[in-house]
C-alpha positions in Angstrom: 16.9 -34.4 -0.5 13.9 -36.6 0.5 12.7 -39.2 -2.0 9.2 -38.7 -3.6 7.2 -41.9 -3.5 4.6 -41.8 -6.3 1.5 -43.9 -5.5 -1.2 -44.0 -8.2 -4.7 -42.5 -7.5 -4.1 -41.7 -3.8 -2.4 -38.3 -3.0 -2.0 -36.4 0.2 0.7 -34.1 1.7 2.6 -35.7 4.5 3.3 -33.7 7.7 6.6 -35.6 8.0 8.0 -34.3 4.7 6.8 -30.7 5.3 8.5 -30.6 8.8 11.9 -31.4 7.2 12.1 -28.4 4.8 11.3 -24.7 4.6 10.2 -24.8 1.0 7.0 -22.9 0.4 4.7 -23.8 -2.5 3.1 -21.0 -4.6 1.8 -20.4 -8.1 -1.3 -19.5 -10.0 -4.5 -19.0 -8.0 -8.0 -19.2 -9.4 -9.0 -16.6 -6.8 -5.9 -14.6 -5.8 -5.7 -12.5 -2.6 -6.6 -8.9 -3.0 -3.7 -6.4 -2.8 -4.5 -3.9 0.0 -3.3 -0.3 -0.8 -3.0 2.4 1.8 -1.9 6.0 1.2 -0.9 8.5 3.8 -4.5 10.0 4.2 -6.7 6.9 4.4 -7.2 4.3 7.0 -5.9 0.8 6.4 -8.2 -1.9 5.1 -7.5 -5.6 5.0 -8.7 -8.6 2.9 -8.5 -12.2 3.9 -6.2 -14.2 1.6 -7.7 -17.4 0.2 -6.0 -20.8 0.5 -2.5 -20.8 -1.0 -2.3 -23.2 -4.0 0.4 -24.5 -6.3 0.2 -24.9 -10.1 1.5 -28.3 -11.2 1.8 -28.8 -15.0 1.1 -32.6 -14.6 -1.8 -32.4 -12.1 -3.4 -28.9 -12.4 -4.0 -27.1 -9.1 -3.4 -29.0 -5.9 -4.1 -27.5 -2.5 -1.0 -26.8 -0.4 -3.2 -26.6 2.7 -5.5 -29.5 2.5 -9.0 -29.0 3.9 -9.7 -32.8 3.8 -7.4 -34.4 6.2 -6.4 -31.6 8.6 -2.8 -32.8 8.7 -1.1 -30.0 6.8 0.8 -27.0 8.3 -1.6 -24.0 8.3 0.9 -21.3 7.0 -0.3 -17.9 5.8 1.8 -15.8 3.4 1.6 -12.2 4.5 3.5 -9.1 3.3 3.8 -5.4 4.3 5.2 -3.3 1.4 6.2 0.4 1.8 7.4 2.9 -0.8 8.2 6.5 0.2 9.2 9.0 -2.5 8.2 12.6 -1.4 9.7 13.9 1.8 7.7 17.1 2.3 9.1 18.3 5.6 12.7 18.4 4.4 12.6 20.5 1.1 16.4 20.2 0.7 15.9 16.4 0.0 15.2 15.8 -3.7 12.2 13.6 -4.3 13.0 9.9 -5.1 11.2 9.0 -8.4 11.1 5.3 -8.0 10.2 4.0 -4.4 6.4 4.3 -5.0 6.8 2.4 -8.3 9.0 -0.2 -6.5 6.4 -0.7 -3.8 3.5 -0.9 -6.3 5.3 -3.4 -8.6 6.5 -5.6 -5.6 3.0 -5.7 -4.2 1.7 -6.9 -7.6 4.4 -9.6 -7.8 3.8 -10.8 -4.2 0.1 -11.0 -4.7 0.6 -13.3 -7.7 2.9 -15.4 -5.4 0.0 -16.0 -3.0 0.8 -13.3 -0.4 -1.8 -11.2 1.4 -0.3 -7.8 0.8 -0.7 -4.5 2.6 0.8 -1.6 0.6 1.8 1.9 1.9 2.7 4.7 -0.5 4.2 7.9 0.7 3.4 7.1 4.3 3.7 9.4 7.3 5.3 8.4 10.6 1.8 7.8 12.2 0.7 5.6 9.3 3.9 3.6 9.2 3.9 3.1 12.9 0.2 2.0 13.1 0.5 -0.4 10.2 3.7 -2.0 11.4 2.2 -2.5 14.8 -1.0 -4.0 13.3 1.1 -6.2 11.0 3.0 -7.5 14.0 -0.1 -8.1 16.2 -1.6 -10.3 13.4 1.5 -12.4 13.0 1.2 -16.0 14.0 4.0 -18.5 14.7 3.3 -20.5 11.6 3.2 -17.5 9.3 5.5 -16.7 6.4 5.9 -12.9 6.7 7.7 -10.6 4.3 8.5 -6.9 4.8 9.7 -4.7 1.9 10.8 -1.0 2.2 11.9 1.4 -0.6 12.9 5.0 0.3 15.3 7.0 2.4 17.1 5.1 5.2 20.1 5.9 7.4 22.2 4.7 10.3 23.2 6.6 13.4 25.4 5.0 16.1 25.0 1.6 14.5 21.1 1.8 14.6 19.2 1.7 11.3 16.2 4.1 10.7 13.6 4.1 7.9 12.3 7.6 7.1 8.5 8.4 6.7 7.7 11.3 4.4 7.1 13.7 7.3 10.6 13.0 8.8 11.9 16.3 10.2 15.1 16.7 12.2 18.1 18.9 12.5 20.1 17.0 15.1 20.7 13.4 16.2 18.5 13.6 19.2 15.4 14.3 17.0 16.0 11.4 14.6 14.4 8.6 16.8 11.2 10.7 17.4 10.5 11.2 13.7 11.6 7.9 12.1 11.0 4.1 12.4 13.7 1.9 13.9 14.4 -1.1 11.6 15.0 -3.2 14.6 11.4 -2.5 15.8 10.1 -4.2 12.6 12.2 -7.3 13.2 10.9 -7.4 16.8 7.2 -7.1 15.7 7.4 -10.1 13.3 9.8 -12.0 15.4 7.5 -14.9 16.4 6.8 -16.0 12.8 8.5 -19.2 11.7 9.9 -17.7 8.4 10.7 -13.9 8.1 11.9 -12.3 4.9 13.0 -8.6 5.0 14.0 -6.5 1.9 15.5 -3.0 2.5 16.0 -1.0 -0.7 17.1 2.1 1.2 20.1 4.4 1.9 20.0 6.2 -1.4 21.8 9.3 -0.1 23.2 11.1 3.0 20.3 12.9 4.6 22.7 15.3 6.4 24.4 16.5 3.1 24.4 20.3 2.5 22.9 20.9 6.0 24.0 23.8 8.2 24.3 21.6 11.3 26.7 18.8 12.3 26.0 15.3 11.2 27.1 13.8 14.6 28.0 10.1 14.4 26.1 9.5 11.0 27.7 6.9 8.7 26.7 6.2 5.1 24.4 3.3 4.3 22.8 0.9 6.7 24.5 -1.0 9.6 24.5 -4.7 10.0 21.6 -6.0 12.1 21.2 -8.9 14.4 18.5 -11.3 13.3 16.5 -14.1 15.1 16.2 -17.7 13.8 14.3 -18.2 10.6 15.2 -14.8 9.1 16.4 -13.8 5.7 17.5 -10.1 5.8 18.4 -8.6 2.4 20.0 -5.1 1.8 20.0 -3.6 -1.7 23.6 -2.8 -1.1 26.4 -3.7 1.3 26.4 -2.3 4.8 27.7 1.3 5.1 27.3 1.8 1.4 24.7 3.9 -0.6 22.2 2.4 -3.1 21.2 3.8 -6.5 17.6 5.0 -6.9 17.4 4.3 -10.7 19.1 3.5 -13.9 18.3 5.1 -17.2 15.0 4.0 -18.7 13.7 2.2 -15.7 10.8 2.9 -13.3 12.5 0.8 -10.6 15.7 0.9 -8.6 18.4 -1.5 -9.9 17.8 -3.8 -6.9 14.0 -4.0 -7.2 14.2 -4.2 -11.0 16.4 -7.3 -10.7 14.4 -8.8 -7.8 11.1 -8.5 -9.8 12.9 -10.3 -12.7 13.9 -13.3 -10.7 11.5 -13.7 -7.8 8.9 -15.6 -9.8 11.3 -18.1 -11.3 10.1 -21.7 -10.5 12.2 -24.2 -8.6 15.0 -21.7 -7.5 15.9 -21.5 -3.8 15.6 -17.9 -2.5 19.3 -17.5 -1.7 20.3 -18.8 -5.1 17.9 -16.4 -6.6 19.5 -13.6 -4.7 22.9 -14.5 -6.2 21.4 -13.8 -9.6 20.1 -10.5 -8.3 23.5 -9.6 -7.0 25.2 -10.3 -10.4 22.5 -8.2 -12.2 22.8 -5.2 -9.8 26.6 -5.1 -10.0 26.3 -5.2 -13.8 23.7 -2.4 -14.0 25.6 -0.2 -11.6 29.1 -1.0 -13.1 30.2 -2.5 -9.8 29.3 0.4 -7.5 26.5 -1.5 -5.8 26.5 -5.0 -4.4 23.4 -6.4 -2.7 24.0 -8.2 0.6 22.1 -10.6 2.8 22.2 -12.3 6.2 20.3 -15.6 6.7 19.4 -17.7 9.6 17.1 -20.0 7.6 17.6 -23.6 8.5 16.4 -25.0 5.1 15.6 -23.9 1.6 12.9 -21.4 0.7 11.2 -21.3 -2.7 8.9 -18.4 -3.8 7.7 -20.7 -6.6 8.6 -24.4 -6.4 8.4 -26.5 -9.6 6.0 -29.1 -8.1 4.3 -29.8 -4.8 5.5 -32.6 -2.7 3.3 -35.7 -2.9 3.9 -38.9 -1.0 2.2 -42.2 -0.4 -1.1 -42.4 1.6 0.3 -45.6 3.3 0.6 -45.2 7.1 4.1 -44.4 8.3 4.3 -47.5 10.5 3.8 -49.8 7.4 6.1 -47.9 5.0 9.8 -48.8 5.6 11.0 -45.7 3.7 8.8 -43.4 5.8 9.9 -45.2 9.0 13.6 -44.7 8.0 13.0 -41.0 7.3 11.3 -40.6 10.7 14.3 -42.3 12.5 16.8 -40.1 10.6 14.9 -36.9 11.4 14.6 -37.9 15.1 18.4 -38.6 15.2 19.2 -35.3 13.6 16.9 -33.5 16.0 18.4 -35.1 19.0 21.9 -34.2 17.8 20.9 -30.6 17.2 19.3 -30.4 20.6 22.4 -31.8 22.3 24.6 -29.3 20.5 22.3 -26.4 21.4 22.3 -27.4 25.1 26.2 -27.6 25.0 26.5 -24.2 23.3 23.9 -22.7 25.7 25.9 -23.9 28.7 29.2 -22.6 27.3 27.5 -19.3 26.6 26.0 -19.2 30.2 29.5 -19.8 31.7 31.1 -17.1 29.5 28.4 -14.6 30.4 28.7 -15.4 34.1 32.5 -14.8 34.0 32.0 -11.6 32.0 29.4 -10.4 34.4 31.7 -11.0 37.4 34.5 -9.2 35.6 32.2 -6.3 34.9 31.1 -6.1 38.5 34.7 -6.0 39.7 35.5 -3.3 37.2 32.4 -1.3 37.9 33.2 -1.3 41.7 36.8 -0.1 40.9 35.5 2.6 38.6 33.0 3.7 41.2 35.7 4.2 43.8 37.9 6.0 41.4 35.0 8.3 40.3 34.2 9.0 44.0 37.8 10.0 44.7 37.9 12.2 41.6 34.7 14.0 42.6 36.1 14.6 46.1 39.3 16.1 44.6 37.4 18.3 42.2 35.0 19.5 44.8 37.9 20.4 47.1 39.6 22.2 44.3 36.4 24.1 43.4 35.8 25.2 46.9 39.4 26.4 47.2 39.1 28.3 43.9 35.9 30.0 45.0 37.6 30.9 48.3 40.5 32.5 46.4 38.1 34.4 44.1 36.1 35.6 47.1 39.2 36.8 48.8 40.4 38.6 45.7 37.0 40.3 45.3 37.1 41.4 49.0 40.6 42.7 48.5 39.6 44.7 45.5 36.6 46.2 47.2 38.9 47.5 50.0 40.8 49.7 47.4 39.3 53.1 47.3 38.3 53.9 43.7 36.6 56.9 42.3 33.0 56.5 41.5 32.4 55.6 37.8 30.7 58.2 35.6 26.9 57.9 35.3 25.8 55.4 32.7 24.0 56.9 29.7 20.7 55.5 28.5 22.0 53.7 25.5 24.9 52.0 27.5 24.3 48.4 28.7 24.7 47.8 32.4 28.0 45.8 32.9 29.1 43.2 35.5 32.7 42.8 36.6 34.0 39.3 36.1 37.1 38.3 38.2 40.1 36.6 36.7 40.2 32.8 37.3 40.4 29.3 35.8 37.7 26.7 35.2 37.1 23.4 33.5 35.6 24.0 30.0 33.5 21.5 28.1 31.2 18.5 28.7 32.0 17.9 32.3 28.9 15.9 33.1 29.0 13.7 30.0 26.2 13.0 27.5 26.8 16.1 25.3 27.8 16.4 21.7 31.3 15.3 20.5 32.4 18.9 19.8 32.1 19.8 23.5 35.4 17.9 24.1 38.1 17.6 25.3 37.3 18.9 28.8 40.2 21.2 29.6 41.4 23.8 32.0 41.1 27.5 30.9 42.4 30.7 32.5 40.4 33.9 32.0 41.6 37.4 32.6 39.3 39.9 34.4 36.8 41.7 32.2 33.3 43.1 32.2 30.2 41.7 30.4 26.7 43.1 29.9 24.3 42.1 32.7 21.6 41.4 30.1 21.5 40.4 26.4 21.6 43.5 24.2 18.0 44.8 24.0 15.9 46.1 21.1 16.1 49.6 22.6 20.0 49.5 22.9 20.5 48.2 19.4 18.0 50.5 17.7 19.9 53.5 19.2 22.9 52.3 17.2 20.7 52.0 14.1 19.3 55.5 14.5 22.8 56.9 15.0 24.0 55.2 11.7 26.4 52.8 13.4 24.4 49.6 12.8 22.3 48.1 10.0 18.6 47.5 10.7 17.8 44.0 11.9 16.5 41.5 9.3 12.9 42.2 10.2 13.3 45.9 9.3 15.2 45.4 6.0 13.4 47.2 3.2 12.3 44.8 0.4 13.2 41.7 2.4 10.6 38.9 2.4 11.3 38.7 6.2 10.2 42.3 6.8 7.8 42.1 9.7 5.4 44.5 8.1 5.7 44.1 4.3 7.4 40.7 3.8 5.8 37.6 2.4 7.3 35.4 5.1 5.9 35.5 8.7 9.1 34.2 10.2 9.4 37.3 12.4 5.8 38.6 12.2 4.5 35.9 14.6 6.7 37.3 17.4 4.4 40.3 17.6 5.2 42.8 20.3 8.1 40.6 21.6 10.0 41.7 18.4 9.7 45.5 19.1 9.5 45.8 22.9 12.5 47.9 23.9 13.2 45.7 26.9 13.3 42.4 24.9 16.6 41.0 23.5 17.3 42.1 19.9 17.0 39.2 17.3 17.5 39.0 13.5 21.1 40.3 13.8 24.2 38.6 12.3 27.7 38.2 13.8 28.8 41.2 11.7 26.0 43.3 13.2 27.2 42.4 16.7 30.8 43.5 15.8 29.4 46.8 14.3 27.5 47.4 17.5 30.6 46.9 19.7 32.6 49.3 17.5 29.8 51.9 17.7 29.6 51.6 21.5 33.4 51.9 21.8 33.3 55.2 19.8 30.4 56.6 21.8 31.8 55.8 25.3 35.6 55.9 24.8 35.8 52.3 26.2 36.8 49.2 24.4 33.9 46.8 23.7 33.8 43.6 21.7 31.8 40.3 21.6 33.0 37.8 24.2 35.2 34.8 23.3 33.6 31.4 23.6 35.7 30.6 26.7 34.8 33.9 28.4 31.1 33.2 27.7 31.2 29.7 29.3 33.2 31.0 32.2 30.4 33.6 32.9 27.6 31.1 32.3 29.1 28.6 34.8 29.8 31.3 37.4 32.0 29.0 39.4 29.8 25.9 39.1 30.5 22.6 37.2 26.9 21.4 36.7 24.9 21.3 33.4 23.2 24.6 34.4 24.5 27.1 36.9 21.7 26.0 39.3 22.2 22.2 38.9 22.0 19.2 36.6 18.1 19.3 36.1 16.4 22.0 34.1 13.8 22.5 36.8 10.8 24.8 36.5 10.7 28.5 35.5 14.4 29.1 35.6 14.9 29.9 31.9 13.0 30.6 28.7 13.2 27.7 26.3 10.9 25.6 23.9 7.4 24.5 24.9 7.2 23.0 28.4 10.8 21.9 28.7 11.6 24.8 31.0 8.2 25.4 32.5 8.2 29.1 31.6 5.2 31.1 30.4 6.8 32.8 27.3 6.0 31.6 23.8 8.8 33.7 22.2 11.4 36.0 23.8 11.0 37.2 27.3 12.0 40.7 28.7 15.6 40.6 29.8 16.0 39.8 33.5 12.7 37.9 33.8 14.5 35.0 35.6 17.0 34.8 38.4 20.6 36.0 37.8 23.5 33.5 38.2 25.9 33.7 41.2 27.9 36.4 39.4 24.8 38.6 38.7 24.5 37.9 35.0 21.0 37.2 33.6 19.7 34.8 30.8 22.9 32.8 30.2 20.5 29.9 29.6 17.7 30.3 27.0 15.9 33.4 25.7 18.2 34.0 22.6 21.3 32.4 21.4 24.3 34.7 21.7 27.1 35.3 19.2 30.7 35.0 20.4 33.8 36.2 18.5 35.5 32.7 18.4 35.8 30.6 15.3 34.0 27.2 15.4 36.1 24.0 15.4 34.8 20.4 15.8 36.8 19.9 18.9 38.6 22.4 21.3 42.0 23.4 19.9 42.6 26.8 21.5 40.3 28.7 19.0 37.7 29.0 21.9 40.1 31.5 23.7 40.7 33.7 20.6 38.6 36.6 19.3 38.4 36.6 15.5 37.3 40.1 14.3 37.1 39.4 10.5 36.9 36.6 8.0 34.1 34.3 6.6 34.7 31.2 8.8 31.9 29.9 11.0 31.4 31.5 14.4 30.1 30.0 17.6 26.9 31.1 19.4 26.0 29.9 22.9 23.2 29.7 25.5 20.3 28.2 23.5 17.0 30.1 22.9 13.3 30.2 23.4 12.9 27.8 20.4 15.4 25.1 21.7 14.9 22.2 24.1 16.6 21.9 27.5 19.7 20.0 26.2 20.7 23.0 24.0 20.6 25.6 26.9 23.3 23.8 28.9 26.4 25.8 29.8 28.6 23.5 27.6 26.3 23.3 24.5 27.7 24.8 21.3 26.1 25.8 18.0 27.5 27.6 15.0 26.7 29.5 11.7 28.2 31.7 9.1 29.0 35.4 10.2 26.4 36.9 7.9 23.5 34.6 9.0 20.4 36.0 10.8 17.6 34.3 12.7 14.6 35.1 14.8 16.2 33.4 17.9 19.8 34.8 17.8 21.1 37.9 19.5 24.3 38.8 21.4 25.7 40.5 24.5 28.8 42.8 24.7 31.9 42.6 26.9 34.3 45.4 27.9 38.0 44.6 27.9 39.8 46.3 30.8 42.7 48.3 29.3 45.6 49.0 31.7 
């Protein structure tokens, strides 16, 4: 601790003393900075904070930044405060009652502590992104910056995300486009000398009670890397959830305690946070423990007891000041020498690691090339065997089949064979593994997805229930319902040559039974393994035509596929795969008769004809992006569920 040298009558702030500590002086301000409040509908406005001052009981108000001698450090105190309570795009998420209160109360407290505050309440992605960007652009190296966030947060694959109120996602790959990365905020304010970040987030699991997989989601926030001069504070430990409120409080337990202690004079920030930790553990009965990571090199005070005052005597004539200068210079030289040594050791380690990685990468490249050559040779041999078998079968004289009736779907004969099933190319979801060899017996499958005309023939004959958009009294009825879920499809919904939609797995099973009775043949839904075998048609790429989605090869969402259809397209509108089957990528998702499991365990080769367990549908649809129309992509739902982008196709089992 530096010694304070009181000299009567003459007072000034020494740059020597200020350069040796990270203490920040704050207190009552005769003209405090105005709090800036921004909601999700208004443009941001900024006010310039006045000079930061400190209240001293003995000396009144003394400027911390002296306008008289120009020797003081020009440090601004700036804060961006965000509180999000209402998440209107995800109705299954319950509103959080306290984040807006937390942000409002924190903004008030920080304003009293001399911060220039910008406040966002219930902010959308655009507002949050714009204000964080603007806050970062205005950050100067000498600034003291503070970022506070209250609301929903989450981690995926070790990356933390803060959620604006219009966050809207169903899968992992949508999260980054609709949320704010916490690491971006640290990057934006990175050049400031002192950075303080409070994250009062992770108040629940945003994937709870969802009908989709949660991927690699983990509870709470992940640990984050910080740059020098950073104090990063979580409202609870990494990978844990935080409470939103306690009985009788308008604030979360963490913010309530932080507001209680942040204005205490003469307490170092990290000592203050220990008191917050004890409070929160007590309020939550030990279920929540705040956590921080610090790279501050000195003490930081939100409110010091007194300002630092030293003699006006020139340093060269003051022995004590000269001694302090020498001591600081020595400590600085030692730190620099240590930093150089550590940097050189790090450089040598990184060079050795880089060389090892290069050697390993070259070895891996050679092994991968050899593996590709073996697989390609095996694939060509398999295709040759299948072609020979088809040629042999064509030589056998068989009686012509009976003419197909109007309600019967056209069928394609699929030869027996084996293939590699799963995420061959890599980069897919975890449930597309393990990649494994599957043998498929010969069977037939409908050339197209079952059409509106074919399914309605079953409805008229009493063998099938009407689709969801024709159910009497249903809110989804395309003519009388209150929901326009189906109505917006227009003629695509009723055109007899478009694929049927709004049918459940149970409806697909009923259709196969009806078709079996009408024709005397044995029909059912395909197994998941049979479906992927047909979709690949002897290939091992993401789509049967290659690894890129290309242009106008399938019907999928927006401009991902380059097609001209807004909703479903007539069956057969795009080229057939090498085995003569149409629309295995896009148009509508197709039910299979296999039970869903989170990794392949043999269920994909079995046909489950009853029960309430989830079933797999394949192929993606007009409403999905390109990654979900890959041959290996899997989705699932309950057998009774119906949707405007789900249909099916039938397969005929050859009975000996």
